[in-house]
Steps between C-alpha positions, in 0.01 A plus 500: 500500500364160404481475116198270526301775668569751222206520264631558148223681307580313178488161670171597665359613164605177330347285774178701501463477120544124512258464793227707334536310173508163677172593668340530156587134437366389836163661436469431126681176401245397236497847348881483468486159331239627257704813426817305433311246287315763296778761489279753680675525834561879496139568404350255751702640789475866400290604801699296753830632361381862516372462856818328619720754318323781687566322830864447400552867410329610821734287712835550324450844345445599139868573427628162622209313339559658160881493507544131579406192296362305796132528407544393138745226595251364751216505249708312244661253742205427726176579319618415148702198611830631364364634171557864410142617463527827693 
């Protein structure tokens, strides 16, 4: 069996988390800049984060979503620009 055709659920979950969070930046770049500048990023993106989290859980399953750090890592690395805000 070709290892490149095997879909590792954890790899899929990590990629999906990063894609969903990256989409937030694509659609709201000014909002992100304001949130980082003012220190209000979690509050400003509350609705987007909740909506994307629901999509994430729906696609990867509640157990995998809650037992891995991919979502929080993505929020901190991508949305918060490497700061640990989430």
